[in-house]
Every structure is written in structure tokens, then in C-alpha cells.
C-alpha positions as CSV (number, residue, x, y, z in Angstrom):
1,M,73.2,73.3,101.7
2,D,70.0,71.2,100.5
3,T,68.5,72.0,97.0
4,R,66.2,69.6,97.2
5,Q,62.7,70.8,97.5
6,K,59.7,69.0,99.4
7,A,57.3,67.1,97.8
8,P,53.5,69.0,97.6
9,E,51.9,67.8,100.8
10,S,49.1,65.7,99.9
11,R,45.4,67.1,100.2
12,R,44.4,64.7,102.8
13,A,47.2,66.1,104.7
14,T,46.5,69.8,103.9
15,I,43.1,69.4,105.3
16,A,44.0,67.4,108.3
17,R,46.4,69.9,109.2
18,S,44.4,73.4,108.9
19,T,41.2,71.0,111.3
20,R,43.8,70.6,113.8
21,H,45.3,74.1,113.4
22,L,42.0,75.2,113.5
23,A,40.7,72.9,116.3
24,L,44.0,74.1,119.2
25,W,43.6,77.9,118.2
26,T,39.5,77.1,118.8
27,G,40.8,75.4,122.0
28,A,42.6,78.2,123.3
29,W,40.2,81.0,122.5
30,L,37.6,79.0,124.6
31,L,40.5,78.7,127.0
32,A,41.4,82.8,127.1
33,T,37.5,83.4,127.1
34,A,37.2,81.0,130.3
35,L,40.0,82.8,132.2
36,M,38.9,86.5,130.9
37,T,35.2,85.2,132.5
38,F,36.2,83.2,135.7
39,G,39.5,85.1,136.3
40,S,37.6,88.5,136.8
41,L,35.2,86.5,139.0
42,F,37.5,84.7,141.1
43,L,41.1,84.7,141.1
44,W,41.5,88.6,140.3
45,P,38.1,90.7,141.3
46,D,39.5,94.0,141.5
47,N,43.0,93.7,139.2
48,T,42.8,95.8,136.3
49,V,45.6,95.3,135.2
50,L,45.3,91.0,135.1
51,N,41.4,92.0,133.5
52,G,43.3,94.5,130.8
53,L,45.9,91.7,130.1
54,A,43.3,88.8,129.7
55,I,40.9,90.9,127.3
56,V,44.0,91.3,125.1
57,M,44.9,87.2,125.4
58,N,41.0,86.6,124.5
59,L,41.7,89.5,121.2
60,A,44.7,87.7,120.3
61,T,43.7,84.0,120.6
62,G,40.2,85.3,118.6
63,W,42.2,86.4,115.8
64,G,44.3,83.4,115.7
65,M,40.9,81.7,115.5
66,I,39.9,83.8,112.9
67,L,42.8,83.6,110.7
68,A,42.9,79.4,111.3
69,T,39.6,79.4,110.0
70,V,40.4,81.5,107.1
71,R,43.3,78.5,106.2
72,Y,41.1,75.9,107.2
73,L,38.7,77.5,104.1
74,K,41.6,77.9,101.7
75,A,42.3,73.9,102.3
76,Q,39.0,72.8,101.5
77,D,36.9,72.2,98.5
78,E,34.3,74.1,96.6
79,M,31.4,71.6,97.8
80,E,33.4,71.8,101.4
81,R,33.3,75.8,101.4
82,K,30.3,76.1,100.1
83,V,28.4,74.1,103.0
84,F,30.6,75.7,105.5
85,L,29.8,79.6,104.1
86,D,26.0,78.3,103.7
87,A,26.0,77.5,107.1
88,A,27.8,80.6,108.4
89,A,25.5,82.6,106.6
90,V,22.6,81.5,108.2
91,T,24.3,81.6,111.3
92,L,24.8,85.2,110.9
93,G,21.5,85.8,109.9
94,V,20.0,84.1,112.8
95,A,22.4,86.0,115.6
96,V,21.4,89.5,114.3
97,V,17.6,88.6,113.9
98,A,17.7,86.8,117.3
99,G,20.3,89.1,118.7
100,I,17.3,92.2,117.7
101,A,14.7,90.2,119.4
102,F,16.7,89.1,122.5
103,Q,17.3,93.1,123.4
104,F,13.8,93.7,122.5
105,Y,12.1,91.2,124.7
106,G,14.7,92.2,127.4
107,S,13.1,95.3,128.1
108,L,9.8,93.9,128.4
109,P,8.7,94.5,132.0
110,F,6.8,90.8,132.1
111,A,10.0,89.0,130.4
112,A,10.7,85.5,132.4
113,M,14.0,85.2,132.5
114,K,17.0,87.4,131.2
115,L,18.2,86.7,128.2
116,E,22.0,87.3,127.5
117,I,25.1,86.8,125.2
118,P,25.8,83.3,126.0
119,H,21.7,82.5,125.2
120,L,23.0,83.9,122.1
121,I,26.0,82.1,121.0
122,L,24.5,78.9,122.2
123,L,21.7,79.6,119.7
124,M,24.5,80.5,116.7
125,G,26.3,77.2,117.7
126,I,23.2,75.1,117.1
127,T,22.3,76.8,114.3
128,F,25.6,76.3,112.8
129,L,25.8,72.7,113.7
130,V,22.4,71.8,112.2
131,T,22.7,73.7,109.0
132,T,26.3,72.3,108.4
133,V,25.1,68.6,108.9
134,A,21.7,69.8,106.1
135,G,24.2,71.1,103.9
136,W,26.0,67.9,103.7
137,R,23.0,66.0,103.3
138,R,21.6,68.0,100.7
139,L,24.5,68.0,98.4
140,R,24.6,63.9,98.8
């Protein structure tokens, strides 16, 4: 029986591993979302069992992505965590405010286009990216 203990992982290796896991889980969730969306449209349009399985797979990979994000945050130092959480807070606020405005705008008779969830997700992604870059620049 081997009684040697493993040497503690370096901070850089821990961050690299948690970043890699987060990227893998995010990619898996994106693929599951694409399969759920396009599978129900093109591959199995009227199969409720496959649609249900695609939804369950999307929820499971989404949960894995959330857990990977938590592990990623735990690997960060205080400053990195602050930048991430500040960007997440701004993104959440923008999502709530814009989501409510989108809902109201869509019910207006003169609405030029129908705003849907993909528009909100794009706005959230841009908001998170911009606020993260701004946070890093501010802390330099």
C-alpha cells in the first residue's frame, strides 16, 4: 500500500484545471442546448420522449456547468473573485431590467421586432464581457 501523499497542487495548476473544467462543462451545455433546440425542430419534431430526454440532458449539463463555475470561483484569489462577482451582479441586474422591458415591449402593437430569450442571452453575454474587462482595467 502506497502511503506517500501527493504534493499539493500549485495555484497556477489549480486555476488551469478549474478553467479547463469550466470550459468543458460550458461546451457540453452549449451542445446540449443546441441538440435540445435543433433536435426538436429537425431530427425528431414530434417525439415527446426524445424532447424530454433532451431537456433532462440540458438541465443536467447546465447543473454541471453551475458546479464547475462554483469550483472555478473557489480557485480564484480575492481580486479575481471580486471582478467575476461584480460582473455577474451587473449582468444579473441588466438581465432583470432588460427582461422586463423586453416583455413589455413585445406586447406593444408597434413593436418593430419580437424580442426573445436569445436576444436577452446575447445582451447578458456582452454585459458580462464588458464589465469583466472594465473590472480588470480598473484594478490594474
